[in-house]
PDB file with one MODEL, atoms N, CA, C and O in Angstrom:
MODEL        1
ATOM      1  N   MET A   1     116.686 118.108  80.601  1.00  0.00           N
ATOM      2  CA  MET A   1     115.803 118.266  81.703  1.00  0.00           C
ATOM      3  C   MET A   1     116.631 118.680  82.971  1.00  0.00           C
ATOM      4  O   MET A   1     117.651 118.082  83.315  1.00  0.00           O
ATOM      5  N   ILE A   2     116.121 119.716  83.611  1.00  0.00           N
ATOM      6  CA  ILE A   2     116.894 120.183  84.810  1.00  0.00           C
ATOM      7  C   ILE A   2     116.439 119.471  86.051  1.00  0.00           C
ATOM      8  O   ILE A   2     115.379 118.845  86.060  1.00  0.00           O
ATOM      9  N   LEU A   3     117.224 119.556  87.100  1.00  0.00           N
ATOM     10  CA  LEU A   3     116.970 118.897  88.337  1.00  0.00           C
ATOM     11  C   LEU A   3     115.567 119.289  88.932  1.00  0.00           C
ATOM     12  O   LEU A   3     114.869 118.462  89.519  1.00  0.00           O
ATOM     13  N   ARG A   4     115.207 120.563  88.751  1.00  0.00           N
ATOM     14  CA  ARG A   4     113.895 120.972  89.332  1.00  0.00           C
ATOM     15  C   ARG A   4     112.757 120.232  88.676  1.00  0.00           C
ATOM     16  O   ARG A   4     111.788 119.882  89.350  1.00  0.00           O
ATOM     17  N   GLN A   5     112.842 119.976  87.360  1.00  0.00           N
ATOM     18  CA  GLN A   5     111.805 119.242  86.654  1.00  0.00           C
ATOM     19  C   GLN A   5     111.777 117.778  87.055  1.00  0.00           C
ATOM     20  O   GLN A   5     110.696 117.200  87.164  1.00  0.00           O
ATOM     21  N   LYS A   6     112.890 117.182  87.271  1.00  0.00           N
ATOM     22  CA  LYS A   6     113.007 115.815  87.743  1.00  0.00           C
ATOM     23  C   LYS A   6     112.380 115.679  89.118  1.00  0.00           C
ATOM     24  O   LYS A   6     111.651 114.718  89.362  1.00  0.00           O
ATOM     25  N   PHE A   7     112.628 116.559  89.973  1.00  0.00           N
ATOM     26  CA  PHE A   7     112.046 116.572  91.357  1.00  0.00           C
ATOM     27  C   PHE A   7     110.474 116.716  91.185  1.00  0.00           C
ATOM     28  O   PHE A   7     109.688 116.021  91.830  1.00  0.00           O
ATOM     29  N   GLY A   8     110.106 117.613  90.321  1.00  0.00           N
ATOM     30  CA  GLY A   8     108.634 117.865  90.133  1.00  0.00           C
ATOM     31  C   GLY A   8     107.957 116.550  89.602  1.00  0.00           C
ATOM     32  O   GLY A   8     106.857 116.212  90.037  1.00  0.00           O
ATOM     33  N   ILE A   9     108.609 115.831  88.680  1.00  0.00           N
ATOM     34  CA  ILE A   9     108.030 114.566  88.208  1.00  0.00           C
ATOM     35  C   ILE A   9     107.926 113.557  89.340  1.00  0.00           C
ATOM     36  O   ILE A   9     106.925 112.851  89.454  1.00  0.00           O
ATOM     37  N   PHE A  10     108.936 113.486  90.160  1.00  0.00           N
ATOM     38  CA  PHE A  10     108.942 112.608  91.361  1.00  0.00           C
ATOM     39  C   PHE A  10     107.782 112.927  92.251  1.00  0.00           C
ATOM     40  O   PHE A  10     107.055 112.030  92.678  1.00  0.00           O
ATOM     41  N   LEU A  11     107.591 114.233  92.546  1.00  0.00           N
ATOM     42  CA  LEU A  11     106.490 114.641  93.415  1.00  0.00           C
ATOM     43  C   LEU A  11     105.036 114.222  92.809  1.00  0.00           C
ATOM     44  O   LEU A  11     104.143 113.722  93.493  1.00  0.00           O
ATOM     45  N   VAL A  12     104.943 114.498  91.449  1.00  0.00           N
ATOM     46  CA  VAL A  12     103.740 114.225  90.826  1.00  0.00           C
ATOM     47  C   VAL A  12     103.402 112.773  90.838  1.00  0.00           C
ATOM     48  O   VAL A  12     102.251 112.434  91.116  1.00  0.00           O
ATOM     49  N   ILE A  13     104.334 111.879  90.554  1.00  0.00           N
ATOM     50  CA  ILE A  13     104.123 110.481  90.630  1.00  0.00           C
ATOM     51  C   ILE A  13     103.828 109.962  92.022  1.00  0.00           C
ATOM     52  O   ILE A  13     102.939 109.130  92.207  1.00  0.00           O
ATOM     53  N   LEU A  14     104.551 110.439  92.973  1.00  0.00           N
ATOM     54  CA  LEU A  14     104.472 109.977  94.330  1.00  0.00           C
ATOM     55  C   LEU A  14     103.233 110.485  95.002  1.00  0.00           C
ATOM     56  O   LEU A  14     102.686 109.773  95.843  1.00  0.00           O
ATOM     57  N   PHE A  15     102.762 111.628  94.703  1.00  0.00           N
ATOM     58  CA  PHE A  15     101.646 112.279  95.435  1.00  0.00           C
ATOM     59  C   PHE A  15     100.428 112.380  94.504  1.00  0.00           C
ATOM     60  O   PHE A  15      99.672 113.344  94.623  1.00  0.00           O
ATOM     61  N   LEU A  16     100.202 111.425  93.577  1.00  0.00           N
ATOM     62  CA  LEU A  16      98.933 111.428  92.852  1.00  0.00           C
ATOM     63  C   LEU A  16      97.862 111.226  93.823  1.00  0.00           C
ATOM     64  O   LEU A  16      98.059 110.410  94.724  1.00  0.00           O
ATOM     65  N   PRO A  17      96.721 111.878  93.760  1.00  0.00           N
ATOM     66  CA  PRO A  17      95.672 111.691  94.733  1.00  0.00           C
ATOM     67  C   PRO A  17      95.172 110.273  94.806  1.00  0.00           C
ATOM     68  O   PRO A  17      94.695 109.863  95.865  1.00  0.00           O
ATOM     69  N   ILE A  18      95.251 109.511  93.758  1.00  0.00           N
ATOM     70  CA  ILE A  18      94.789 108.151  93.806  1.00  0.00           C
ATOM     71  C   ILE A  18      95.715 107.295  94.655  1.00  0.00           C
ATOM     72  O   ILE A  18      95.325 106.180  95.002  1.00  0.00           O
ATOM     73  N   ASN A  19      96.898 107.734  95.008  1.00  0.00           N
ATOM     74  CA  ASN A  19      97.925 106.951  95.767  1.00  0.00           C
ATOM     75  C   ASN A  19      97.668 106.994  97.228  1.00  0.00           C
ATOM     76  O   ASN A  19      98.389 106.348  97.989  1.00  0.00           O
ATOM     77  N   GLY A  20      96.649 107.742  97.679  1.00  0.00           N
ATOM     78  CA  GLY A  20      96.372 107.823  99.120  1.00  0.00           C
ATOM     79  C   GLY A  20      96.212 106.482  99.838  1.00  0.00           C
ATOM     80  O   GLY A  20      96.841 106.256 100.872  1.00  0.00           O
ATOM     81  N   PRO A  21      95.360 105.577  99.289  1.00  0.00           N
ATOM     82  CA  PRO A  21      95.309 104.277  99.948  1.00  0.00           C
ATOM     83  C   PRO A  21      96.611 103.463  99.984  1.00  0.00           C
ATOM     84  O   PRO A  21      96.851 102.714 100.931  1.00  0.00           O
ATOM     85  N   LEU A  22      97.452 103.614  98.946  1.00  0.00           N
ATOM     86  CA  LEU A  22      98.729 102.946  98.962  1.00  0.00           C
ATOM     87  C   LEU A  22      99.638 103.514 100.099  1.00  0.00           C
ATOM     88  O   LEU A  22     100.320 102.756 100.790  1.00  0.00           O
ATOM     89  N   TRP A  23      99.631 104.912 100.282  1.00  0.00           N
ATOM     90  CA  TRP A  23     100.374 105.438 101.368  1.00  0.00           C
ATOM     91  C   TRP A  23      99.918 104.982 102.694  1.00  0.00           C
ATOM     92  O   TRP A  23     100.727 104.721 103.585  1.00  0.00           O
ATOM     93  N   ARG A  24      98.581 104.873 102.857  1.00  0.00           N
ATOM     94  CA  ARG A  24      97.978 104.420 104.152  1.00  0.00           C
ATOM     95  C   ARG A  24      98.353 102.970 104.389  1.00  0.00           C
ATOM     96  O   ARG A  24      98.721 102.621 105.510  1.00  0.00           O
ATOM     97  N   MET A  25      98.279 102.132 103.408  1.00  0.00           N
ATOM     98  CA  MET A  25      98.654 100.698 103.552  1.00  0.00           C
ATOM     99  C   MET A  25     100.125 100.564 103.869  1.00  0.00           C
ATOM    100  O   MET A  25     100.508  99.753 104.712  1.00  0.00           O
ATOM    101  N   GLY A  26     100.954 101.346 103.206  1.00  0.00           N
ATOM    102  CA  GLY A  26     102.429 101.296 103.462  1.00  0.00           C
ATOM    103  C   GLY A  26     102.804 101.709 104.927  1.00  0.00           C
ATOM    104  O   GLY A  26     103.598 101.071 105.619  1.00  0.00           O
ATOM    105  N   VAL A  27     102.194 102.766 105.299  1.00  0.00           N
ATOM    106  CA  VAL A  27     102.485 103.302 106.693  1.00  0.00           C
ATOM    107  C   VAL A  27     101.982 102.350 107.772  1.00  0.00           C
ATOM    108  O   VAL A  27     102.674 102.092 108.757  1.00  0.00           O
ATOM    109  N   GLU A  28     100.756 101.825 107.576  1.00  0.00           N
ATOM    110  CA  GLU A  28     100.184 100.894 108.540  1.00  0.00           C
ATOM    111  C   GLU A  28     100.821  99.568 108.491  1.00  0.00           C
ATOM    112  O   GLU A  28     100.845  98.878 109.510  1.00  0.00           O
ATOM    113  N   SER A  29     101.349  99.149 107.365  1.00  0.00           N
ATOM    114  CA  SER A  29     102.100  97.851 107.286  1.00  0.00           C
ATOM    115  C   SER A  29     103.401  97.970 107.993  1.00  0.00           C
ATOM    116  O   SER A  29     103.917  96.958 108.467  1.00  0.00           O
ATOM    117  N   ALA A  30     104.000  99.198 108.104  1.00  0.00           N
ATOM    118  CA  ALA A  30     105.278  99.402 108.769  1.00  0.00           C
ATOM    119  C   ALA A  30     105.024  99.451 110.327  1.00  0.00           C
ATOM    120  O   ALA A  30     105.963  99.654 111.098  1.00  0.00           O
ATOM    121  N   GLY A  31     103.795  99.270 110.748  1.00  0.00           N
ATOM    122  CA  GLY A  31     103.514  99.243 112.167  1.00  0.00           C
ATOM    123  C   GLY A  31     103.330 100.668 112.800  1.00  0.00           C
ATOM    124  O   GLY A  31     103.300 100.809 114.023  1.00  0.00           O
ATOM    125  N   MET A  32     103.212 101.680 111.959  1.00  0.00           N
ATOM    126  CA  MET A  32     102.915 103.022 112.545  1.00  0.00           C
ATOM    127  C   MET A  32     101.492 103.356 112.257  1.00  0.00           C
ATOM    128  O   MET A  32     100.834 102.730 111.426  1.00  0.00           O
ATOM    129  N   ARG A  33     101.021 104.366 112.965  1.00  0.00           N
ATOM    130  CA  ARG A  33      99.675 104.909 112.813  1.00  0.00           C
ATOM    131  C   ARG A  33      99.767 105.980 111.717  1.00  0.00           C
ATOM    132  O   ARG A  33     100.716 106.763 111.667  1.00  0.00           O
ATOM    133  N   PHE A  34      98.768 105.991 110.855  1.00  0.00           N
ATOM    134  CA  PHE A  34      98.709 107.053 109.773  1.00  0.00           C
ATOM    135  C   PHE A  34      98.234 108.331 110.422  1.00  0.00           C
ATOM    136  O   PHE A  34      97.151 108.354 111.007  1.00  0.00           O
ATOM    137  N   PRO A  35      99.014 109.402 110.336  1.00  0.00           N
ATOM    138  CA  PRO A  35      98.751 110.608 111.083  1.00  0.00           C
ATOM    139  C   PRO A  35      97.672 111.509 110.455  1.00  0.00           C
ATOM    140  O   PRO A  35      97.287 112.494 111.086  1.00  0.00           O
ATOM    141  N   PHE A  36      97.168 111.221 109.249  1.00  0.00           N
ATOM    142  CA  PHE A  36      96.224 112.047 108.578  1.00  0.00           C
ATOM    143  C   PHE A  36      94.851 111.365 108.384  1.00  0.00           C
ATOM    144  O   PHE A  36      94.797 110.136 108.329  1.00  0.00           O
ATOM    145  N   GLY A  37      93.778 112.100 108.283  1.00  0.00           N
ATOM    146  CA  GLY A  37      92.511 111.495 107.959  1.00  0.00           C
ATOM    147  C   GLY A  37      92.378 111.473 106.384  1.00  0.00           C
ATOM    148  O   GLY A  37      93.254 111.955 105.665  1.00  0.00           O
ATOM    149  N   ASP A  38      91.345 110.944 105.940  1.00  0.00           N
ATOM    150  CA  ASP A  38      91.135 110.802 104.482  1.00  0.00           C
ATOM    151  C   ASP A  38      91.120 112.136 103.743  1.00  0.00           C
ATOM    152  O   ASP A  38      91.840 112.315 102.760  1.00  0.00           O
ATOM    153  N   PHE A  39      90.337 113.028 104.194  1.00  0.00           N
ATOM    154  CA  PHE A  39      90.220 114.362 103.575  1.00  0.00           C
ATOM    155  C   PHE A  39      91.476 115.191 103.676  1.00  0.00           C
ATOM    156  O   PHE A  39      91.905 115.815 102.706  1.00  0.00           O
ATOM    157  N   SER A  40      92.080 115.193 104.891  1.00  0.00           N
ATOM    158  CA  SER A  40      93.294 116.045 105.040  1.00  0.00           C
ATOM    159  C   SER A  40      94.427 115.472 104.217  1.00  0.00           C
ATOM    160  O   SER A  40      95.239 116.246 103.710  1.00  0.00           O
ATOM    161  N   PHE A  41      94.535 114.150 104.050  1.00  0.00           N
ATOM    162  CA  PHE A  41      95.611 113.676 103.213  1.00  0.00           C
ATOM    163  C   PHE A  41      95.328 113.909 101.778  1.00  0.00           C
ATOM    164  O   PHE A  41      96.267 114.055 100.995  1.00  0.00           O
ATOM    165  N   MET A  42      94.040 113.957 101.361  1.00  0.00           N
ATOM    166  CA  MET A  42      93.791 114.281  99.910  1.00  0.00           C
ATOM    167  C   MET A  42      94.106 115.681  99.677  1.00  0.00           C
ATOM    168  O   MET A  42      94.607 115.995  98.597  1.00  0.00           O
ATOM    169  N   VAL A  43      93.855 116.611 100.617  1.00  0.00           N
ATOM    170  CA  VAL A  43      94.163 118.039 100.387  1.00  0.00           C
ATOM    171  C   VAL A  43      95.665 118.169 100.341  1.00  0.00           C
ATOM    172  O   VAL A  43      96.181 118.902  99.497  1.00  0.00           O
ATOM    173  N   LEU A  44      96.418 117.465 101.240  1.00  0.00           N
ATOM    174  CA  LEU A  44      97.825 117.548 101.228  1.00  0.00           C
ATOM    175  C   LEU A  44      98.424 117.012  99.937  1.00  0.00           C
ATOM    176  O   LEU A  44      99.343 117.615  99.383  1.00  0.00           O
ATOM    177  N   SER A  45      97.906 115.866  99.446  1.00  0.00           N
ATOM    178  CA  SER A  45      98.441 115.235  98.244  1.00  0.00           C
ATOM    179  C   SER A  45      98.150 116.095  97.053  1.00  0.00           C
ATOM    180  O   SER A  45      99.004 116.209  96.173  1.00  0.00           O
ATOM    181  N   VAL A  46      96.973 116.720  96.970  1.00  0.00           N
ATOM    182  CA  VAL A  46      96.625 117.635  95.858  1.00  0.00           C
ATOM    183  C   VAL A  46      97.563 118.862  95.870  1.00  0.00           C
ATOM    184  O   VAL A  46      98.024 119.323  94.826  1.00  0.00           O
ATOM    185  N   ALA A  47      97.822 119.360  97.059  1.00  0.00           N
ATOM    186  CA  ALA A  47      98.762 120.527  97.178  1.00  0.00           C
ATOM    187  C   ALA A  47     100.215 120.159  96.723  1.00  0.00           C
ATOM    188  O   ALA A  47     100.865 120.906  95.991  1.00  0.00           O
ATOM    189  N   ILE A  48     100.675 118.999  97.185  1.00  0.00           N
ATOM    190  CA  ILE A  48     102.057 118.617  96.734  1.00  0.00           C
ATOM    191  C   ILE A  48     102.034 118.241  95.240  1.00  0.00           C
ATOM    192  O   ILE A  48     103.037 118.490  94.571  1.00  0.00           O
ATOM    193  N   PHE A  49     101.025 117.694  94.704  1.00  0.00           N
ATOM    194  CA  PHE A  49     100.872 117.406  93.302  1.00  0.00           C
ATOM    195  C   PHE A  49     100.891 118.697  92.468  1.00  0.00           C
ATOM    196  O   PHE A  49     101.531 118.742  91.417  1.00  0.00           O
ATOM    197  N   THR A  50     100.205 119.726  92.923  1.00  0.00           N
ATOM    198  CA  THR A  50     100.210 121.019  92.257  1.00  0.00           C
ATOM    199  C   THR A  50     101.584 121.660  92.350  1.00  0.00           C
ATOM    200  O   THR A  50     101.984 122.296  91.375  1.00  0.00           O
ATOM    201  N   ILE A  51     102.347 121.548  93.438  1.00  0.00           N
ATOM    202  CA  ILE A  51     103.676 122.067  93.564  1.00  0.00           C
ATOM    203  C   ILE A  51     104.569 121.341  92.534  1.00  0.00           C
ATOM    204  O   ILE A  51     105.391 121.965  91.864  1.00  0.00           O
ATOM    205  N   GLY A  52     104.385 119.989  92.424  1.00  0.00           N
ATOM    206  CA  GLY A  52     105.145 119.276  91.467  1.00  0.00           C
ATOM    207  C   GLY A  52     104.886 119.753  90.038  1.00  0.00           C
ATOM    208  O   GLY A  52     105.824 119.906  89.256  1.00  0.00           O
ATOM    209  N   CYS A  53     103.694 119.975  89.715  1.00  0.00           N
ATOM    210  CA  CYS A  53     103.268 120.526  88.358  1.00  0.00           C
ATOM    211  C   CYS A  53     103.898 121.798  88.097  1.00  0.00           C
ATOM    212  O   CYS A  53     104.431 122.028  87.011  1.00  0.00           O
ATOM    213  N   VAL A  54     103.862 122.650  89.059  1.00  0.00           N
ATOM    214  CA  VAL A  54     104.551 123.989  88.871  1.00  0.00           C
ATOM    215  C   VAL A  54     106.038 123.855  88.642  1.00  0.00           C
ATOM    216  O   VAL A  54     106.612 124.561  87.813  1.00  0.00           O
ATOM    217  N   LEU A  55     106.669 122.943  89.381  1.00  0.00           N
ATOM    218  CA  LEU A  55     108.063 122.740  89.198  1.00  0.00           C
ATOM    219  C   LEU A  55     108.381 122.169  87.839  1.00  0.00           C
ATOM    220  O   LEU A  55     109.462 122.436  87.314  1.00  0.00           O
ATOM    221  N   ILE A  56     107.520 121.417  87.260  1.00  0.00           N
ATOM    222  CA  ILE A  56     107.738 120.797  85.964  1.00  0.00           C
ATOM    223  C   ILE A  56     107.600 121.828  84.845  1.00  0.00           C
ATOM    224  O   ILE A  56     108.446 121.931  83.957  1.00  0.00           O
ATOM    225  N   PHE A  57     106.479 122.604  84.919  1.00  0.00           N
ATOM    226  CA  PHE A  57     106.066 123.431  83.774  1.00  0.00           C
ATOM    227  C   PHE A  57     106.529 124.862  83.798  1.00  0.00           C
ATOM    228  O   PHE A  57     106.381 125.541  82.782  1.00  0.00           O
ATOM    229  N   THR A  58     107.084 125.379  84.892  1.00  0.00           N
ATOM    230  CA  THR A  58     107.558 126.745  84.808  1.00  0.00           C
ATOM    231  C   THR A  58     108.865 126.799  84.073  1.00  0.00           C
ATOM    232  O   THR A  58     109.672 125.877  84.193  1.00  0.00           O
ATOM    233  N   PRO A  59     109.106 127.849  83.311  1.00  0.00           N
ATOM    234  CA  PRO A  59     110.355 127.952  82.525  1.00  0.00           C
ATOM    235  C   PRO A  59     111.508 128.241  83.424  1.00  0.00           C
ATOM    236  O   PRO A  59     111.362 128.702  84.556  1.00  0.00           O
ATOM    237  N   LYS A  60     112.666 127.954  82.881  1.00  0.00           N
ATOM    238  CA  LYS A  60     113.912 128.211  83.587  1.00  0.00           C
ATOM    239  C   LYS A  60     114.091 129.800  83.694  1.00  0.00           C
ATOM    240  O   LYS A  60     113.964 130.539  82.718  1.00  0.00           O
ATOM    241  N   ILE A  61     114.378 130.212  84.889  1.00  0.00           N
ATOM    242  CA  ILE A  61     114.530 131.674  85.097  1.00  0.00           C
ATOM    243  C   ILE A  61     116.011 131.995  84.949  1.00  0.00           C
ATOM    244  O   ILE A  61     116.884 131.355  85.536  1.00  0.00           O
ATOM    245  N   ARG A  62     116.252 133.040  84.116  1.00  0.00           N
ATOM    246  CA  ARG A  62     117.626 133.472  83.842  1.00  0.00           C
ATOM    247  C   ARG A  62     117.737 134.867  84.407  1.00  0.00           C
ATOM    248  O   ARG A  62     116.930 135.727  84.055  1.00  0.00           O
ATOM    249  N   PHE A  63     118.682 135.124  85.248  1.00  0.00           N
ATOM    250  CA  PHE A  63     118.927 136.474  85.816  1.00  0.00           C
ATOM    251  C   PHE A  63     119.980 137.172  84.980  1.00  0.00           C
ATOM    252  O   PHE A  63     121.048 136.609  84.741  1.00  0.00           O
ATOM    253  N   ARG A  64     119.720 138.312  84.556  1.00  0.00           N
ATOM    254  CA  ARG A  64     120.732 139.079  83.835  1.00  0.00           C
ATOM    255  C   ARG A  64     121.373 140.146  84.784  1.00  0.00           C
ATOM    256  O   ARG A  64     120.675 140.836  85.526  1.00  0.00           O
ATOM    257  N   HIS A  65     122.662 140.242  84.730  1.00  0.00           N
ATOM    258  CA  HIS A  65     123.341 141.194  85.606  1.00  0.00           C
ATOM    259  C   HIS A  65     123.598 142.453  84.742  1.00  0.00           C
ATOM    260  O   HIS A  65     124.305 142.418  83.735  1.00  0.00           O
ATOM    261  N   ASN A  66     123.002 143.528  85.179  1.00  0.00           N
ATOM    262  CA  ASN A  66     123.203 144.784  84.442  1.00  0.00           C
ATOM    263  C   ASN A  66     124.007 145.748  85.396  1.00  0.00           C
ATOM    264  O   ASN A  66     123.516 146.201  86.430  1.00  0.00           O
ATOM    265  N   PRO A  67     125.210 146.005  84.986  1.00  0.00           N
ATOM    266  CA  PRO A  67     126.092 146.866  85.824  1.00  0.00           C
ATOM    267  C   PRO A  67     125.700 148.305  85.730  1.00  0.00           C
ATOM    268  O   PRO A  67     126.325 149.158  86.361  1.00  0.00           O
TER     269      PRO A  67
ENDMDL
END
């Protein structure tokens, strides 16, 4: 497994859309204000989740050098 796929798995697990309430509780328990609304954070987490899936499932690109 290459580093890109490991990072993709990390993103997928961390930004599952169901983890939104956990992110909110974690940020608010740290004494900070959560900067996103419910819908905007859901859109952001789905976007990052999708990026993670792309990183996991795209094949390794090999460049050939043709002189």
